[in-house]
N, C-alpha and C positions, 0 to 999 in steps of 0.2 A: 897062283899069284897073277895079278893083272899087270899088263904092260904099262909103262909110263904114258904111252900114247893113248891108251884106253882111259886112263885116269884123267888126263888133260881134256879128253873129248867131253867129259862130263861138264866142264866149265866153258869150253869153247862152243857156244851156241849162237852164232850170229843171226839166226832166223828168229830169235826171241828178243823182245823189247827189253826184258830184264838184263840181258847181257850188255846191251848198248848203254843202258842206264848205269850199270856198274862201271863200265869203261869211262863214261862221261864223268861220273863222280870221282873216280881215281885221277883223271886228268885235271879236274877242277881243283882238287886238293893239292896236286903237284904244282899247278900254276900259282896257287895262293902262297905256298911255301917258297917258290922261286921269287915271287914278287916281294915277299917279306925279306928275303936274303939280299936281293938286289937294291931295294930302295931304302931299307932301314927306317921304317915309319916310326912315329911316336909310340910310346909304350902302350897307351890305351888301344890304339889301332892295331898294334902288333898282337895284343892279347885277343882282341875281337877276331882278327884274321886267323890266329892260331886255333881258337875254339871252332871257327867255321871249318878249318881244314881237318880238325879231329872229327867233327861231326860228319863231314863228307866221307872220310875214311871209314868210320864206323858203319855208315849206311852202305857203302860199297862192300864191306866185308859181310854185312848182313845179307845183301843181295847175292853175293858169291855163295854163301852157305845155303841160301834158298835154292839157287840153281843146282848146287851139288845135291841137295836133298831130293829135289823134284826129278832129277835125272838118274836116280839110283836104279841099278839093275834089279829087275824083279827076281825074287827068289822062288824057285819051284816049290810047290806045296807037297 
């Protein structure tokens, strides 16, 4: 069984651009949600911002899965 540190090391890759793009997208979706909660915009704008936040989150999850897959330990043949 792998240690939790070894598992997290597969996602923590600050030398890769995908890692920073994933972090940026997560921060952007968090800022959008915070903006919606603080300002209480009109319904149409709230819907548009909500869709943007969901798309940002989905893209960030996709990048996290890609980082996870690409850093999988090689299995001996």
